[in-house]
N, C-alpha and C positions, 0 to 999 in steps of 0.2 A: 291280413285284413282284405275284404273285398272293395270294390270300387265304391266310392262315396256317392250317396244319393244327392240329387239336386238340392234338397232341403239341408243336408249336412254341408254341402259346398257353400251355400249362401250363408248359413249361420257361422261357419268358421272363417269365411273370407276367402276360401280357396278359389272361387270363381273369379274374384278380382285379381288375385295373385297370378293366375294362369293367364288372364287377359293381359295384364301388364307384362309378363314374361314373353308372351307371343309378340306383343308390339315391339319389345326390345329386340327380339330376334329378326323382325322385319327390317331393322336397320342395315342387315347384311346385304339386302338388295341394293342399297345405295352405294355400298362399298365394293361391288363386284369388280373384278379386275379389268373388264373391258370397258366400263363406264368411265367417261372423262373425269379427271380428278382435280380439275380446276375449281377455284372458289365458288364461282357462280353455279356450276352444276351441282356441287355438293350442297350448297345452301338451298337451291331449289329442291333437292332431293329430300332434305329433312322437312322442309315445308310441305312437300308432296305427301309425306307419310302423315303429318298432322292434318292435312285436308282429307285424306282417305279415312282417317280416324273419325272426323266430323261426319262424313258421309256414312260410314259404317254404323255409327251409333244411331243416326236418324233412320237408317234402313233396318236394322236388326234389333234395336232396343225400342225406339219410340214407335216405329211402324210395325211392330211384331204381331199385332192382333189382326189376323187375317180375316177374321169374321167381321171386323169393322175397320176396313182399310180407309186411308186418306191418300191423296196425292201430295207428294213432296218433291223438292228439286234435287235430284241425284247428281246433277252436274251443272255448275253456273260459273259466274265471273271468278270466284275465289275457291272453287272446289271442282277439280277437273279429272276426267278418266279418259284414257285410250283415244287421243286425238278428237276430243270433244269439239263439235262443230260450232264456231262462233255465230253462225246463222241460225242456230237451234234454241228453242226453249224446251227443255226436257221436263217431263213429269213422270213420276213412277209411284206405283202402289204394290204392296205386298199382299198376295191373295193365296187362297186354297183352290186349287183347280177343281175340286168337287163341289164347290159352291156355284151359285149363279149371281152375277153382278149386273147392276145397271149404271151406265155412265151417261150423265145428262149434262148438257151445256149449250153454248151458242157457237156456231162456226166462225163468227166474226170476220176479219179481213185478212188473217194470216194466209200466206201464199199456199203452204202445203201442210197437211195434218195427217198424222198416221198413229195408229194404235197397234202394238204388238204384244202378244202374250208369249211368256218364255218359261223355260225350266232350267234347272241346274243352278249355277252360281260360281262366282270367282272364288268364293270361300270353300267350295266343294271340289269341283273338278276343273275349274277354269273355263267353264262354258256358260253360255246363256242361249241355248238353242230355241229357235222360234217354234211355237206350238199353234199360232194363229196370227192373222194380220188382216187389217182393213185400213184404207186411206180415203182421202177426199175424192178419189177418182170414182168410187162407188158409194160414197156416204149419201144417204138421203136425209134431207133437212126440210123443215117447213118453210112457209113464206117468210118468216122472220129470222131464218137461219138456225133455229133451234133443232137439236138432234137428241136421239136416245140410242145408245149402243148397248147391246146385250152381250155380255161375255159369259159363256157357258159351254159345257160339253155338248148339250142338245142343240140343234140348230134353231135359230130365231128366224122370224119371217123376213126381217130386214135388219141391216146394220149389225150383223152378227160377227163377234170376235170369237173365234173357236178356242176352247180350252181343252187340255188333256188333264187327267188325274194328277199328273206331275207338275202341271203349271203352277208357278209360285210368284210370278211377277207380271205386271202390266206396265209397259213403257210407252210414253206418248212422246212423239217428236212434233213440235211445231217449227216449221222452217220458213224464215223470213227472207224475202229479196231486199226489203228495206225496213229495218227495225223502227226507223223514225217516222214511218208512215203507216205501216200495217199494225192493227190491233190484234193481240193474241186472243185466242179462244179461252173462255172460262168454262170450267167443268168440275164436276164432282162424281165420286164413285160411292156406291152403297151396295151392300149385299141384299139380294132379294130374299126375304125371310118373313117370319111371323111378325106381326105388329107388336111392339112393346118390348122386344128383346133389347137387353142392354149389355154393354161390354162388362167383362168380369174384372175384378181387382187384379193387380199384378200378382203373380205368384212365383215360387222358387223355380219351377220348371222354365217359365218364360224368361226370366232374368238370367238364369244360368245358361241357357241355350243361346239367349240374345248376345251375351258378352262373348261367348265362345265364337259365334258366328261373326260378330264384328271383328274380333282379332283375326279370325281366318280370312275375312275379306280384305283387310289391310295387307297382310302378307301375300295372299294369293293374287291380289290385283297388282301389287308392286312387282312380284315375280313375273307375272304374265306379260306385262308390257315392257319390263326390262329385257325379257327374252326376245320380244319383237324388235326392240332397238338394237340388240346384239345381232339378230338375223339381218337387219337392214345394213349393218356395217359390213357384211359379207357380200353385199351387192355393189356395183360401181357407184361411188359417191356422185351426188349432184345430177342423177339421171333417174327420172321417174320410171317405175315399172308397175305393171298390173299386179296387185296382190293376189294372194290365194283367196278367191272369193268364197270358197267353202269354209275356209278358216274364219274369215271375216264374219260370215253368217253364224258360225258356231258360237261366237262370243257376243252375239247380239246385234250385229249389224243390220241396217235397213235393207230388205230384199230388193228394193228399187234402186239401190245405189251400186255403181261400180267403183271400187277403191283402188287408188294408186298411191304408192309411197316412194320416198327416197330418203337416204341420209345425207344431209347437206354438211359440207365442210369448207369453210370460206376463210380466206385471209382478210385483213383489214381493207385492202384495196380491191377485193374481188366482187364481182357481181354475177349471180347465177341468173341467166336470162331464160326464162321458159316461154316457149312459143307454141301457141295453139293455132295452127294454120287456118282452121275454120271451125265454126260451132255447129255441129249436127243438131237436128231437132231434139230437144230435151226439155224436161221440166225445169232443170237448174243445173249449174255446175259451180264449183268453188274450189279455191286453193287456199291452204292456210299453213302457217308456221307453228311448229311445236318445239318445245325443248326436248332434252334427251329422254325425259320421263314421259313423253307424249302427252303433255298438257299443252293446250293452245297458249300461245303468248298472249300478253295482256291486251286484248282487243278493246278494253275500255278507253285506252289512252293512246294506242299506237295503230297504224295501218299494217296489220299482220295477216290479213286475208282479203280476199276479193271474190266476187261472185258474178253470176250472169247479168245482174242488174247494175252492180257498182263498178264494173270494169269499164275502162275506156278502150274502145275498139279502134283498130286501124281502118283505113279507107276500104281495104279489101275484105273487111270482116274478120280478119285475124286478130289475135291478142298477143301482146308481149308483156310479161310480168318479170320484174326484176327483183330478186332477193339479195339484199346487201345491208352492211352495218351502216352505211351513209348513203345519202341520196345520190344515186347515179344518173339522174336526169331522165329517168323513164316515167311515162304517165302513170303506170301501174307499179309503184315501188312498194315492196313489203319490207318493213324495217325489222331487221333481225334482233334489234335491241340488245346489242352486245353479245349475242349468241354466235360464236364462230361455228358451232355445230349444233345439230338437232335433227328433227324429223319434219319432213313436208308431207302433207296429205292432200290429194287431189280427188274430187268426186264428180262423176257423172250421175245425175238423178234422172231416171226414166229416159235414158238416151236411146236413140235408134241406132247409134253406132259407137263402138268402143275405140275412140280415137286417141292414140298415145301422144301426149304433148312432147315436144322436142326441147332440148336444153343445151346450153353451153355456158362455160365460166369465161368471163372477160375481165380485163382489168379497167378499173374506173379511171 
């Protein structure tokens, strides 16, 4: 017998069985031999897969109509991917690079705002390569802060987000210095097309492909960032290093950001003190704590990150940040929240100098 058609797979339930089988197989990424086997890391690992499943269904099932896209939250307080930035509000829409789209909204007061078009996917080849980019440095707005961005292959007169035929995603980053004061930008996306066009009812092809892509996204994402954590363990612990920037960009990193990482490994009475001797001219910087699965720790309730605005500076303009499981008496204490190990991410955003922070482990 030949391969079943999408209609046959939907009618028989094979599409759902395959979806569940691949989700089950994804659990092997949590049981990898190099991953910590303590109760906290394992518990967070199973929760991580459940979070990825929620994201994947929003991405590939609910958001699968690329002619009528909507923005949704691909990463937020309770669903996180790849060292998600606690200073960011992320938006994402699934698109077809051969279409033209209009993004309208108001600039509001958020510090930094960018749009990127991407191709690939973690469910495919583990990439999210950039195909176009625009940020607030060149964004034109009217007197009230309203804007219109055109996403297309053909160049627009202003506020153009380039697409390629293979482009399949638009990602928006809103980066705050102070979430309590700044107001996020509100926006919507629509395809530029003939008036009166309506979305088509769900069919077998879309749900069959959507479930397959969703399961692939869960397994592919879990594998990708477990590979990164494994690689970080091969570097000296507790010592930041500049990441492979080409690799960071290939998976969807912001081209204005320089990324640094380290694997931290601390005892109960250890404090990792990170010293930034001076702050070069930059749009922003921040440092955050992640668990082994590269999810940011719970920034809703604990001080797990610090940025250019929230940091307390020394008199000479330097900054000392202490990572520890209990308060070591430093002004900038990041609470590891019972995590003896995990990943630290540091970012320079639009910096004039790639300054490497210094670090040492001391006893509290």
